[in-house]
PDB file as gemmi writes it, atoms N, CA and C in Angstrom:
CRYST1    1.000    1.000    1.000  90.00  90.00  90.00 P 1                      
ATOM      1  N   MET A   1     160.964 -16.594 190.815  1.00  0.00           N  
ATOM      2  CA  MET A   1     160.177 -15.699 190.483  1.00  0.00           C  
ATOM      3  C   MET A   1     159.840 -15.476 188.785  1.00  0.00           C  
ATOM      4  N   GLU A   2     158.722 -15.219 188.418  1.00  0.00           N  
ATOM      5  CA  GLU A   2     158.290 -15.367 186.527  1.00  0.00           C  
ATOM      6  C   GLU A   2     158.402 -13.710 186.329  1.00  0.00           C  
ATOM      7  N   GLU A   3     159.509 -13.776 185.156  1.00  0.00           N  
ATOM      8  CA  GLU A   3     160.306 -12.510 184.665  1.00  0.00           C  
ATOM      9  C   GLU A   3     158.802 -12.059 183.934  1.00  0.00           C  
ATOM     10  N   PRO A   4     158.833 -10.874 183.692  1.00  0.00           N  
ATOM     11  CA  PRO A   4     157.765 -10.193 183.142  1.00  0.00           C  
ATOM     12  C   PRO A   4     157.797 -10.661 181.722  1.00  0.00           C  
ATOM     13  N   TYR A   5     156.649 -10.618 181.176  1.00  0.00           N  
ATOM     14  CA  TYR A   5     156.225 -11.069 179.506  1.00  0.00           C  
ATOM     15  C   TYR A   5     156.707  -9.916 179.085  1.00  0.00           C  
ATOM     16  N   PRO A   6     157.069  -9.951 177.497  1.00  0.00           N  
ATOM     17  CA  PRO A   6     157.664  -8.796 176.791  1.00  0.00           C  
ATOM     18  C   PRO A   6     156.317  -8.023 176.288  1.00  0.00           C  
ATOM     19  N   ASP A   7     155.158  -8.460 176.374  1.00  0.00           N  
ATOM     20  CA  ASP A   7     154.192  -7.588 176.144  1.00  0.00           C  
ATOM     21  C   ASP A   7     153.007  -8.100 176.613  1.00  0.00           C  
ATOM     22  N   ILE A   8     151.693  -7.734 176.715  1.00  0.00           N  
ATOM     23  CA  ILE A   8     150.581  -7.902 177.482  1.00  0.00           C  
ATOM     24  C   ILE A   8     149.610  -7.712 176.582  1.00  0.00           C  
ATOM     25  N   GLU A   9     148.586  -8.912 176.602  1.00  0.00           N  
ATOM     26  CA  GLU A   9     147.308  -8.636 175.634  1.00  0.00           C  
ATOM     27  C   GLU A   9     146.102  -9.090 176.487  1.00  0.00           C  
ATOM     28  N   ILE A  10     145.096  -8.559 176.715  1.00  0.00           N  
ATOM     29  CA  ILE A  10     144.102  -8.755 177.653  1.00  0.00           C  
ATOM     30  C   ILE A  10     142.699  -8.519 176.882  1.00  0.00           C  
ATOM     31  N   TYR A  11     141.820  -8.874 177.260  1.00  0.00           N  
ATOM     32  CA  TYR A  11     140.321  -9.314 176.334  1.00  0.00           C  
ATOM     33  C   TYR A  11     139.330  -9.078 177.153  1.00  0.00           C  
ATOM     34  N   ILE A  12     138.994  -7.360 177.231  1.00  0.00           N  
ATOM     35  CA  ILE A  12     137.743  -6.961 178.223  1.00  0.00           C  
ATOM     36  C   ILE A  12     136.437  -7.144 177.654  1.00  0.00           C  
ATOM     37  N   GLU A  13     135.637  -7.745 178.145  1.00  0.00           N  
ATOM     38  CA  GLU A  13     134.160  -7.872 177.660  1.00  0.00           C  
ATOM     39  C   GLU A  13     133.683  -6.528 177.769  1.00  0.00           C  
ATOM     40  N   VAL A  14     132.943  -6.252 176.405  1.00  0.00           N  
ATOM     41  CA  VAL A  14     131.944  -5.270 176.433  1.00  0.00           C  
ATOM     42  C   VAL A  14     132.140  -3.630 177.084  1.00  0.00           C  
ATOM     43  N   THR A  15     133.012  -3.199 176.630  1.00  0.00           N  
ATOM     44  CA  THR A  15     133.451  -1.748 177.402  1.00  0.00           C  
ATOM     45  C   THR A  15     134.149  -0.636 175.919  1.00  0.00           C  
ATOM     46  N   THR A  16     134.125   0.266 176.077  1.00  0.00           N  
ATOM     47  CA  THR A  16     134.623   1.758 175.243  1.00  0.00           C  
ATOM     48  C   THR A  16     135.783   1.792 175.332  1.00  0.00           C  
ATOM     49  N   ARG A  17     136.170   2.208 174.166  1.00  0.00           N  
ATOM     50  CA  ARG A  17     137.640   2.850 174.277  1.00  0.00           C  
ATOM     51  C   ARG A  17     137.823   3.963 175.285  1.00  0.00           C  
ATOM     52  N   ASP A  18     136.978   4.680 175.486  1.00  0.00           N  
ATOM     53  CA  ASP A  18     137.064   6.099 176.642  1.00  0.00           C  
ATOM     54  C   ASP A  18     137.317   5.383 177.837  1.00  0.00           C  
ATOM     55  N   ALA A  19     136.514   4.474 178.305  1.00  0.00           N  
ATOM     56  CA  ALA A  19     136.365   3.973 179.746  1.00  0.00           C  
ATOM     57  C   ALA A  19     137.567   3.050 179.798  1.00  0.00           C  
ATOM     58  N   ILE A  20     138.646   2.562 178.632  1.00  0.00           N  
ATOM     59  CA  ILE A  20     139.531   2.018 178.882  1.00  0.00           C  
ATOM     60  C   ILE A  20     140.826   3.210 178.957  1.00  0.00           C  
ATOM     61  N   VAL A  21     140.598   4.240 178.628  1.00  0.00           N  
ATOM     62  CA  VAL A  21     141.465   5.437 178.494  1.00  0.00           C  
ATOM     63  C   VAL A  21     141.357   5.398 179.983  1.00  0.00           C  
ATOM     64  N   GLU A  22     140.347   5.858 180.542  1.00  0.00           N  
ATOM     65  CA  GLU A  22     140.300   6.140 181.737  1.00  0.00           C  
ATOM     66  C   GLU A  22     141.259   5.378 182.802  1.00  0.00           C  
ATOM     67  N   TRP A  23     140.518   3.981 182.509  1.00  0.00           N  
ATOM     68  CA  TRP A  23     141.364   3.183 183.411  1.00  0.00           C  
ATOM     69  C   TRP A  23     142.734   2.898 183.376  1.00  0.00           C  
ATOM     70  N   LEU A  24     143.212   3.077 181.970  1.00  0.00           N  
ATOM     71  CA  LEU A  24     144.601   3.461 181.875  1.00  0.00           C  
ATOM     72  C   LEU A  24     145.599   4.812 183.010  1.00  0.00           C  
ATOM     73  N   GLU A  25     144.572   5.499 182.873  1.00  0.00           N  
ATOM     74  CA  GLU A  25     144.853   7.099 183.544  1.00  0.00           C  
ATOM     75  C   GLU A  25     145.169   6.765 184.731  1.00  0.00           C  
ATOM     76  N   SER A  26     144.705   5.517 185.360  1.00  0.00           N  
ATOM     77  CA  SER A  26     144.940   5.611 187.014  1.00  0.00           C  
ATOM     78  C   SER A  26     146.404   4.781 187.152  1.00  0.00           C  
ATOM     79  N   HIS A  27     146.957   4.398 185.724  1.00  0.00           N  
ATOM     80  CA  HIS A  27     148.127   3.696 186.108  1.00  0.00           C  
ATOM     81  C   HIS A  27     149.352   4.572 185.367  1.00  0.00           C  
ATOM     82  N   PHE A  28     148.877   5.321 184.292  1.00  0.00           N  
ATOM     83  CA  PHE A  28     150.165   5.990 183.447  1.00  0.00           C  
ATOM     84  C   PHE A  28     149.401   7.352 183.047  1.00  0.00           C  
ATOM     85  N   SER A  29     150.434   8.152 182.699  1.00  0.00           N  
ATOM     86  CA  SER A  29     150.472   9.690 181.806  1.00  0.00           C  
ATOM     87  C   SER A  29     149.916   9.128 180.355  1.00  0.00           C  
ATOM     88  N   VAL A  30     148.660   9.502 179.851  1.00  0.00           N  
ATOM     89  CA  VAL A  30     148.384   8.637 178.689  1.00  0.00           C  
ATOM     90  C   VAL A  30     148.193   9.954 177.812  1.00  0.00           C  
ATOM     91  N   VAL A  31     148.748   9.606 176.557  1.00  0.00           N  
ATOM     92  CA  VAL A  31     148.757  10.597 175.637  1.00  0.00           C  
ATOM     93  C   VAL A  31     148.042   9.907 174.113  1.00  0.00           C  
ATOM     94  N   VAL A  32     146.833  10.450 174.219  1.00  0.00           N  
ATOM     95  CA  VAL A  32     145.982  10.098 173.210  1.00  0.00           C  
ATOM     96  C   VAL A  32     145.600  11.271 171.694  1.00  0.00           C  
ATOM     97  N   ASP A  33     146.016  10.234 170.724  1.00  0.00           N  
ATOM     98  CA  ASP A  33     145.789  11.176 169.338  1.00  0.00           C  
ATOM     99  C   ASP A  33     144.900  10.366 168.539  1.00  0.00           C  
ATOM    100  N   GLU A  34     144.621  10.582 167.481  1.00  0.00           N  
ATOM    101  CA  GLU A  34     143.252  10.012 166.554  1.00  0.00           C  
ATOM    102  C   GLU A  34     143.741   8.452 166.379  1.00  0.00           C  
ATOM    103  N   HIS A  35     144.872   8.492 166.409  1.00  0.00           N  
ATOM    104  CA  HIS A  35     145.367   6.758 165.991  1.00  0.00           C  
ATOM    105  C   HIS A  35     145.908   5.698 166.896  1.00  0.00           C  
ATOM    106  N   ASN A  36     146.753   6.621 167.552  1.00  0.00           N  
ATOM    107  CA  ASN A  36     147.574   6.074 168.900  1.00  0.00           C  
ATOM    108  C   ASN A  36     147.206   6.455 170.121  1.00  0.00           C  
ATOM    109  N   ILE A  37     147.706   5.395 170.968  1.00  0.00           N  
ATOM    110  CA  ILE A  37     147.777   5.611 172.513  1.00  0.00           C  
ATOM    111  C   ILE A  37     149.385   5.476 173.320  1.00  0.00           C  
ATOM    112  N   THR A  38     150.042   6.351 173.577  1.00  0.00           N  
ATOM    113  CA  THR A  38     150.949   6.164 173.888  1.00  0.00           C  
ATOM    114  C   THR A  38     151.258   6.085 175.546  1.00  0.00           C  
ATOM    115  N   LEU A  39     151.603   5.229 176.458  1.00  0.00           N  
ATOM    116  CA  LEU A  39     151.556   5.442 177.884  1.00  0.00           C  
ATOM    117  C   LEU A  39     152.556   5.643 178.593  1.00  0.00           C  
ATOM    118  N   LEU A  40     152.857   6.627 179.109  1.00  0.00           N  
ATOM    119  CA  LEU A  40     154.326   6.938 179.952  1.00  0.00           C  
ATOM    120  C   LEU A  40     153.987   6.597 181.658  1.00  0.00           C  
ATOM    121  N   ARG A  41     155.372   5.920 182.096  1.00  0.00           N  
ATOM    122  CA  ARG A  41     155.663   5.400 183.133  1.00  0.00           C  
ATOM    123  C   ARG A  41     156.916   5.394 183.187  1.00  0.00           C  
ATOM    124  N   ASN A  42     157.192   5.899 184.664  1.00  0.00           N  
ATOM    125  CA  ASN A  42     158.627   5.745 185.305  1.00  0.00           C  
ATOM    126  C   ASN A  42     159.614   6.327 184.022  1.00  0.00           C  
ATOM    127  N   ASP A  43     159.236   7.211 183.193  1.00  0.00           N  
ATOM    128  CA  ASP A  43     160.160   7.727 182.005  1.00  0.00           C  
ATOM    129  C   ASP A  43     160.742   6.536 180.795  1.00  0.00           C  
ATOM    130  N   GLU A  44     159.516   5.387 180.935  1.00  0.00           N  
ATOM    131  CA  GLU A  44     159.438   4.935 179.439  1.00  0.00           C  
ATOM    132  C   GLU A  44     157.624   5.073 179.032  1.00  0.00           C  
ATOM    133  N   SER A  45     158.158   4.699 177.575  1.00  0.00           N  
ATOM    134  CA  SER A  45     157.067   4.695 176.891  1.00  0.00           C  
ATOM    135  C   SER A  45     156.006   3.314 176.537  1.00  0.00           C  
ATOM    136  N   VAL A  46     154.908   3.109 176.627  1.00  0.00           N  
ATOM    137  CA  VAL A  46     154.495   1.835 176.171  1.00  0.00           C  
ATOM    138  C   VAL A  46     153.375   2.323 175.071  1.00  0.00           C  
ATOM    139  N   GLU A  47     153.152   1.648 174.147  1.00  0.00           N  
ATOM    140  CA  GLU A  47     152.399   1.603 173.033  1.00  0.00           C  
ATOM    141  C   GLU A  47     151.125   0.778 173.661  1.00  0.00           C  
ATOM    142  N   CYS A  48     150.155   0.943 173.046  1.00  0.00           N  
ATOM    143  CA  CYS A  48     148.832   0.669 173.517  1.00  0.00           C  
ATOM    144  C   CYS A  48     148.162   0.842 172.201  1.00  0.00           C  
ATOM    145  N   LEU A  49     147.320  -0.508 172.028  1.00  0.00           N  
ATOM    146  CA  LEU A  49     146.419  -0.894 170.878  1.00  0.00           C  
ATOM    147  C   LEU A  49     145.372  -1.591 171.397  1.00  0.00           C  
ATOM    148  N   ILE A  50     144.050  -0.626 171.374  1.00  0.00           N  
ATOM    149  CA  ILE A  50     142.642  -0.865 171.478  1.00  0.00           C  
ATOM    150  C   ILE A  50     141.776  -1.566 170.420  1.00  0.00           C  
ATOM    151  N   VAL A  51     141.541  -2.648 170.133  1.00  0.00           N  
ATOM    152  CA  VAL A  51     140.510  -2.949 169.237  1.00  0.00           C  
ATOM    153  C   VAL A  51     139.261  -3.396 169.680  1.00  0.00           C  
ATOM    154  N   PRO A  52     138.111  -2.842 169.517  1.00  0.00           N  
ATOM    155  CA  PRO A  52     137.098  -2.858 169.903  1.00  0.00           C  
ATOM    156  C   PRO A  52     136.505  -4.199 169.281  1.00  0.00           C  
ATOM    157  N   ASP A  53     135.805  -4.803 169.888  1.00  0.00           N  
ATOM    158  CA  ASP A  53     134.951  -6.346 169.428  1.00  0.00           C  
ATOM    159  C   ASP A  53     136.131  -7.164 168.514  1.00  0.00           C  
ATOM    160  N   ALA A  54     137.233  -7.272 168.888  1.00  0.00           N  
ATOM    161  CA  ALA A  54     138.447  -7.947 168.554  1.00  0.00           C  
ATOM    162  C   ALA A  54     137.937  -9.649 168.330  1.00  0.00           C  
ATOM    163  N   THR A  55     137.304 -10.145 169.242  1.00  0.00           N  
ATOM    164  CA  THR A  55     136.469 -10.991 169.379  1.00  0.00           C  
ATOM    165  C   THR A  55     135.274 -11.732 170.168  1.00  0.00           C  
ATOM    166  N   ASP A  56     134.376 -12.330 169.778  1.00  0.00           N  
ATOM    167  CA  ASP A  56     133.457 -12.566 170.617  1.00  0.00           C  
ATOM    168  C   ASP A  56     132.723 -11.651 171.548  1.00  0.00           C  
ATOM    169  N   GLY A  57     132.844 -10.144 171.021  1.00  0.00           N  
ATOM    170  CA  GLY A  57     132.449  -9.215 172.219  1.00  0.00           C  
ATOM    171  C   GLY A  57     133.307  -8.893 172.863  1.00  0.00           C  
ATOM    172  N   PHE A  58     134.620  -9.269 172.592  1.00  0.00           N  
ATOM    173  CA  PHE A  58     135.823  -8.653 173.695  1.00  0.00           C  
ATOM    174  C   PHE A  58     136.611  -7.742 173.122  1.00  0.00           C  
ATOM    175  N   THR A  59     136.882  -6.770 173.741  1.00  0.00           N  
ATOM    176  CA  THR A  59     137.800  -5.921 173.404  1.00  0.00           C  
ATOM    177  C   THR A  59     139.207  -6.108 173.879  1.00  0.00           C  
ATOM    178  N   SER A  60     140.166  -5.812 172.313  1.00  0.00           N  
ATOM    179  CA  SER A  60     141.795  -6.535 172.874  1.00  0.00           C  
ATOM    180  C   SER A  60     142.717  -5.229 173.526  1.00  0.00           C  
ATOM    181  N   VAL A  61     143.034  -5.494 174.219  1.00  0.00           N  
ATOM    182  CA  VAL A  61     143.849  -4.233 174.633  1.00  0.00           C  
ATOM    183  C   VAL A  61     145.430  -4.739 174.837  1.00  0.00           C  
ATOM    184  N   TRP A  62     146.079  -4.393 174.117  1.00  0.00           N  
ATOM    185  CA  TRP A  62     147.557  -4.788 174.118  1.00  0.00           C  
ATOM    186  C   TRP A  62     148.785  -3.714 174.481  1.00  0.00           C  
ATOM    187  N   PHE A  63     149.549  -4.035 175.224  1.00  0.00           N  
ATOM    188  CA  PHE A  63     150.747  -3.123 175.689  1.00  0.00           C  
ATOM    189  C   PHE A  63     152.224  -3.918 175.153  1.00  0.00           C  
ATOM    190  N   SER A  64     152.988  -2.502 174.389  1.00  0.00           N  
ATOM    191  CA  SER A  64     154.019  -3.483 173.757  1.00  0.00           C  
ATOM    192  C   SER A  64     155.200  -2.340 173.984  1.00  0.00           C  
ATOM    193  N   PRO A  65     156.407  -2.037 174.342  1.00  0.00           N  
ATOM    194  CA  PRO A  65     156.751  -3.021 175.372  1.00  0.00           C  
ATOM    195  C   PRO A  65     156.030  -3.323 176.714  1.00  0.00           C  
ATOM    196  N   ASN A  66     156.246  -4.156 177.330  1.00  0.00           N  
ATOM    197  CA  ASN A  66     155.800  -4.154 178.724  1.00  0.00           C  
ATOM    198  C   ASN A  66     156.739  -3.335 179.850  1.00  0.00           C  
ATOM    199  N   HIS A  67     156.208  -2.189 179.756  1.00  0.00           N  
ATOM    200  CA  HIS A  67     156.773  -1.097 180.820  1.00  0.00           C  
ATOM    201  C   HIS A  67     155.546  -1.181 181.812  1.00  0.00           C  
ATOM    202  N   THR A  68     154.732  -1.762 181.960  1.00  0.00           N  
ATOM    203  CA  THR A  68     153.523  -1.364 182.795  1.00  0.00           C  
ATOM    204  C   THR A  68     153.477  -2.184 184.043  1.00  0.00           C  
ATOM    205  N   PRO A  69     152.911  -1.761 184.990  1.00  0.00           N  
ATOM    206  CA  PRO A  69     152.836  -1.999 186.738  1.00  0.00           C  
ATOM    207  C   PRO A  69     152.655  -3.872 186.658  1.00  0.00           C  
ATOM    208  N   TRP A  70     152.143  -4.177 185.698  1.00  0.00           N  
ATOM    209  CA  TRP A  70     152.010  -6.199 185.614  1.00  0.00           C  
ATOM    210  C   TRP A  70     153.032  -6.842 185.092  1.00  0.00           C  
ATOM    211  N   LYS A  71     153.553  -7.926 185.398  1.00  0.00           N  
ATOM    212  CA  LYS A  71     154.495  -8.897 184.834  1.00  0.00           C  
ATOM    213  C   LYS A  71     153.668  -9.663 184.009  1.00  0.00           C  
ATOM    214  N   THR A  72     152.576  -9.938 183.921  1.00  0.00           N  
ATOM    215  CA  THR A  72     152.178 -10.950 183.102  1.00  0.00           C  
ATOM    216  C   THR A  72     150.417 -10.579 182.435  1.00  0.00           C  
ATOM    217  N   ASP A  73     150.032 -11.342 181.551  1.00  0.00           N  
ATOM    218  CA  ASP A  73     148.395 -11.068 181.661  1.00  0.00           C  
ATOM    219  C   ASP A  73     147.740 -11.262 182.493  1.00  0.00           C  
ATOM    220  N   LEU A  74     147.910 -12.078 183.246  1.00  0.00           N  
ATOM    221  CA  LEU A  74     146.719 -12.132 184.323  1.00  0.00           C  
ATOM    222  C   LEU A  74     146.904 -11.352 185.465  1.00  0.00           C  
ATOM    223  N   GLU A  75     147.706 -10.915 185.737  1.00  0.00           N  
ATOM    224  CA  GLU A  75     148.014  -9.552 186.613  1.00  0.00           C  
ATOM    225  C   GLU A  75     147.580  -8.441 186.017  1.00  0.00           C  
ATOM    226  N   CYS A  76     147.501  -8.089 184.649  1.00  0.00           N  
ATOM    227  CA  CYS A  76     146.740  -7.091 184.138  1.00  0.00           C  
ATOM    228  C   CYS A  76     145.514  -7.004 184.094  1.00  0.00           C  
ATOM    229  N   SER A  77     145.000  -8.579 183.864  1.00  0.00           N  
ATOM    230  CA  SER A  77     143.448  -9.075 183.612  1.00  0.00           C  
ATOM    231  C   SER A  77     142.773  -8.824 185.117  1.00  0.00           C  
ATOM    232  N   GLN A  78     143.736  -9.291 186.280  1.00  0.00           N  
ATOM    233  CA  GLN A  78     142.656  -8.931 187.331  1.00  0.00           C  
ATOM    234  C   GLN A  78     142.633  -7.223 187.900  1.00  0.00           C  
ATOM    235  N   SER A  79     143.432  -6.687 187.255  1.00  0.00           N  
ATOM    236  CA  SER A  79     143.405  -4.876 187.821  1.00  0.00           C  
ATOM    237  C   SER A  79     142.636  -5.138 186.927  1.00  0.00           C  
ATOM    238  N   ALA A  80     142.270  -5.004 185.586  1.00  0.00           N  
ATOM    239  CA  ALA A  80     141.349  -4.638 184.776  1.00  0.00           C  
ATOM    240  C   ALA A  80     140.013  -4.872 185.586  1.00  0.00           C  
ATOM    241  N   HIS A  81     139.913  -6.359 185.918  1.00  0.00           N  
ATOM    242  CA  HIS A  81     138.768  -6.804 186.490  1.00  0.00           C  
ATOM    243  C   HIS A  81     137.974  -5.953 187.620  1.00  0.00           C  
ATOM    244  N   GLN A  82     138.994  -5.553 188.328  1.00  0.00           N  
ATOM    245  CA  GLN A  82     138.935  -5.003 189.510  1.00  0.00           C  
ATOM    246  C   GLN A  82     138.192  -3.526 188.893  1.00  0.00           C  
ATOM    247  N   HIS A  83     138.261  -2.907 188.166  1.00  0.00           N  
ATOM    248  CA  HIS A  83     138.086  -1.536 187.380  1.00  0.00           C  
ATOM    249  C   HIS A  83     136.765  -1.730 186.784  1.00  0.00           C  
ATOM    250  N   PHE A  84     136.560  -2.792 185.890  1.00  0.00           N  
ATOM    251  CA  PHE A  84     135.180  -2.821 185.161  1.00  0.00           C  
ATOM    252  C   PHE A  84     134.196  -3.523 185.758  1.00  0.00           C  
ATOM    253  N   GLN A  85     134.786  -4.884 186.497  1.00  0.00           N  
ATOM    254  CA  GLN A  85     133.930  -5.663 187.032  1.00  0.00           C  
ATOM    255  C   GLN A  85     133.465  -6.357 186.065  1.00  0.00           C  
ATOM    256  N   VAL A  86     133.546  -6.827 185.053  1.00  0.00           N  
ATOM    257  CA  VAL A  86     133.369  -7.463 183.619  1.00  0.00           C  
ATOM    258  C   VAL A  86     134.418  -8.850 183.871  1.00  0.00           C  
ATOM    259  N   GLU A  87     133.898  -9.653 182.838  1.00  0.00           N  
ATOM    260  CA  GLU A  87     134.798 -10.881 182.623  1.00  0.00           C  
ATOM    261  C   GLU A  87     136.036 -10.348 181.665  1.00  0.00           C  
ATOM    262  N   ILE A  88     137.348 -10.496 181.844  1.00  0.00           N  
ATOM    263  CA  ILE A  88     138.609 -10.303 181.360  1.00  0.00           C  
ATOM    264  C   ILE A  88     139.039 -11.773 181.013  1.00  0.00           C  
ATOM    265  N   ARG A  89     139.803 -11.576 179.778  1.00  0.00           N  
ATOM    266  CA  ARG A  89     140.245 -12.823 179.345  1.00  0.00           C  
ATOM    267  C   ARG A  89     141.583 -12.650 178.834  1.00  0.00           C  
ATOM    268  N   CYS A  90     142.546 -13.869 179.226  1.00  0.00           N  
ATOM    269  CA  CYS A  90     144.100 -13.369 178.851  1.00  0.00           C  
ATOM    270  C   CYS A  90     144.929 -15.136 178.731  1.00  0.00           C  
ATOM    271  N   SER A  91     146.091 -14.978 178.164  1.00  0.00           N  
ATOM    272  CA  SER A  91     146.421 -16.269 177.983  1.00  0.00           C  
ATOM    273  C   SER A  91     146.822 -16.787 178.864  1.00  0.00           C  
ATOM    274  N   THR A  92     147.519 -17.530 179.509  1.00  0.00           N  
ATOM    275  CA  THR A  92     147.951 -18.574 180.437  1.00  0.00           C  
ATOM    276  C   THR A  92     149.053 -18.280 180.653  1.00  0.00           C  
ATOM    277  N   GLY A  93     150.066 -17.959 179.628  1.00  0.00           N  
ATOM    278  CA  GLY A  93     151.349 -17.589 179.626  1.00  0.00           C  
ATOM    279  C   GLY A  93     151.800 -16.781 178.345  1.00  0.00           C  
ATOM    280  N   SER A  94     153.517 -16.326 178.347  1.00  0.00           N  
ATOM    281  CA  SER A  94     153.742 -15.847 177.184  1.00  0.00           C  
ATOM    282  C   SER A  94     153.788 -16.536 175.625  1.00  0.00           C  
ATOM    283  N   TRP A  95     153.330 -15.724 174.702  1.00  0.00           N  
ATOM    284  CA  TRP A  95     153.289 -16.404 173.572  1.00  0.00           C  
ATOM    285  C   TRP A  95     154.517 -17.163 173.039  1.00  0.00           C  
ATOM    286  N   GLN A  96     155.846 -16.958 173.913  1.00  0.00           N  
ATOM    287  CA  GLN A  96     156.966 -17.465 173.448  1.00  0.00           C  
ATOM    288  C   GLN A  96     157.123 -18.432 174.126  1.00  0.00           C  
ATOM    289  N   GLU A  97     156.152 -18.844 174.893  1.00  0.00           N  
ATOM    290  CA  GLU A  97     156.189 -20.707 175.499  1.00  0.00           C  
ATOM    291  C   GLU A  97     155.033 -21.277 174.514  1.00  0.00           C  
ATOM    292  N   ASP A  98     155.227 -22.823 174.672  1.00  0.00           N  
ATOM    293  CA  ASP A  98     154.369 -23.811 173.822  1.00  0.00           C  
ATOM    294  C   ASP A  98     153.024 -23.795 174.326  1.00  0.00           C  
ATOM    295  N   THR A  99     152.364 -23.320 173.136  1.00  0.00           N  
ATOM    296  CA  THR A  99     150.763 -23.617 173.293  1.00  0.00           C  
ATOM    297  C   THR A  99     149.843 -23.082 174.757  1.00  0.00           C  
ATOM    298  N   PRO A 100     150.135 -21.736 174.868  1.00  0.00           N  
ATOM    299  CA  PRO A 100     149.480 -21.276 176.397  1.00  0.00           C  
ATOM    300  C   PRO A 100     147.957 -21.460 175.950  1.00  0.00           C  
ATOM    301  N   GLY A 101     147.424 -21.523 176.726  1.00  0.00           N  
ATOM    302  CA  GLY A 101     145.827 -21.800 176.952  1.00  0.00           C  
ATOM    303  C   GLY A 101     145.400 -20.551 177.519  1.00  0.00           C  
ATOM    304  N   TRP A 102     144.220 -20.517 177.988  1.00  0.00           N  
ATOM    305  CA  TRP A 102     143.315 -19.165 178.118  1.00  0.00           C  
ATOM    306  C   TRP A 102     142.919 -19.151 179.975  1.00  0.00           C  
ATOM    307  N   MET A 103     142.602 -18.257 180.386  1.00  0.00           N  
ATOM    308  CA  MET A 103     141.921 -17.566 181.569  1.00  0.00           C  
ATOM    309  C   MET A 103     140.844 -16.648 181.395  1.00  0.00           C  
ATOM    310  N   LYS A 104     139.897 -16.571 182.404  1.00  0.00           N  
ATOM    311  CA  LYS A 104     139.178 -15.747 182.801  1.00  0.00           C  
ATOM    312  C   LYS A 104     139.066 -15.305 183.831  1.00  0.00           C  
ATOM    313  N   VAL A 105     139.195 -14.139 184.047  1.00  0.00           N  
ATOM    314  CA  VAL A 105     138.971 -13.597 185.398  1.00  0.00           C  
ATOM    315  C   VAL A 105     137.540 -12.822 185.555  1.00  0.00           C  
ATOM    316  N   ASN A 106     136.923 -13.355 186.549  1.00  0.00           N  
ATOM    317  CA  ASN A 106     135.668 -12.582 186.807  1.00  0.00           C  
ATOM    318  C   ASN A 106     135.039 -12.816 187.749  1.00  0.00           C  
ATOM    319  N   GLY A 107     133.924 -12.195 188.379  1.00  0.00           N  
ATOM    320  CA  GLY A 107     133.499 -12.501 189.826  1.00  0.00           C  
ATOM    321  C   GLY A 107     133.590 -13.564 190.584  1.00  0.00           C  
ATOM    322  N   GLU A 108     133.373 -14.734 190.042  1.00  0.00           N  
ATOM    323  CA  GLU A 108     133.803 -16.169 190.821  1.00  0.00           C  
ATOM    324  C   GLU A 108     135.073 -16.416 190.815  1.00  0.00           C  
ATOM    325  N   GLY A 109     136.439 -15.304 190.363  1.00  0.00           N  
ATOM    326  CA  GLY A 109     137.959 -15.696 190.343  1.00  0.00           C  
ATOM    327  C   GLY A 109     138.403 -15.838 189.440  1.00  0.00           C  
ATOM    328  N   CYS A 110     139.426 -16.546 189.001  1.00  0.00           N  
ATOM    329  CA  CYS A 110     140.299 -16.974 187.645  1.00  0.00           C  
ATOM    330  C   CYS A 110     140.081 -18.533 187.457  1.00  0.00           C  
ATOM    331  N   ALA A 111     139.920 -18.809 186.190  1.00  0.00           N  
ATOM    332  CA  ALA A 111     139.794 -20.231 185.863  1.00  0.00           C  
ATOM    333  C   ALA A 111     140.417 -20.483 184.241  1.00  0.00           C  
ATOM    334  N   GLU A 112     141.289 -21.651 184.275  1.00  0.00           N  
ATOM    335  CA  GLU A 112     141.284 -21.740 183.183  1.00  0.00           C  
ATOM    336  C   GLU A 112     140.099 -22.099 182.011  1.00  0.00           C  
ATOM    337  N   ILE A 113     140.241 -21.483 180.962  1.00  0.00           N  
ATOM    338  CA  ILE A 113     138.831 -22.188 179.861  1.00  0.00           C  
ATOM    339  C   ILE A 113     139.232 -22.538 178.434  1.00  0.00           C  
ATOM    340  N   SER A 114     138.369 -22.875 177.575  1.00  0.00           N  
ATOM    341  CA  SER A 114     138.644 -23.081 176.451  1.00  0.00           C  
ATOM    342  C   SER A 114     138.109 -22.270 175.555  1.00  0.00           C  
ATOM    343  N   TRP A 115     138.711 -21.290 175.006  1.00  0.00           N  
ATOM    344  CA  TRP A 115     138.585 -20.483 174.041  1.00  0.00           C  
ATOM    345  C   TRP A 115     139.200 -20.497 172.725  1.00  0.00           C  
ATOM    346  N   GLU A 116     138.392 -20.360 171.845  1.00  0.00           N  
ATOM    347  CA  GLU A 116     138.947 -19.976 170.488  1.00  0.00           C  
ATOM    348  C   GLU A 116     138.740 -18.306 170.029  1.00  0.00           C  
ATOM    349  N   SER A 117     139.933 -17.900 170.224  1.00  0.00           N  
ATOM    350  CA  SER A 117     139.959 -16.268 170.070  1.00  0.00           C  
ATOM    351  C   SER A 117     139.887 -16.190 168.649  1.00  0.00           C  
TER     352      SER A 117                                                      
END                                                                             
């Protein structure tokens, strides 16, 4: 069984910070201030960083440490795709591994891709 990644990062195609916060509220208690988003779940806190248009029209969403309901970036991507119904991208593995690649999750399923983020 795969160990949870130490952090999670996904890239959501074309969405807003408010829409992301709404999605997060279905999984966490969310505390939003001007610059930070803190997520609370099972008495543990998670910092969440949202970077609009981080690369190629995708918004980066980063969770650290990984006290999320998802063990991997791919699990998080699948959850985000179910909610947003847009393409989500993520790494194929933890960045602690050697040279992970990229995955996309969309209406056609999951597939490895070549992506220069």
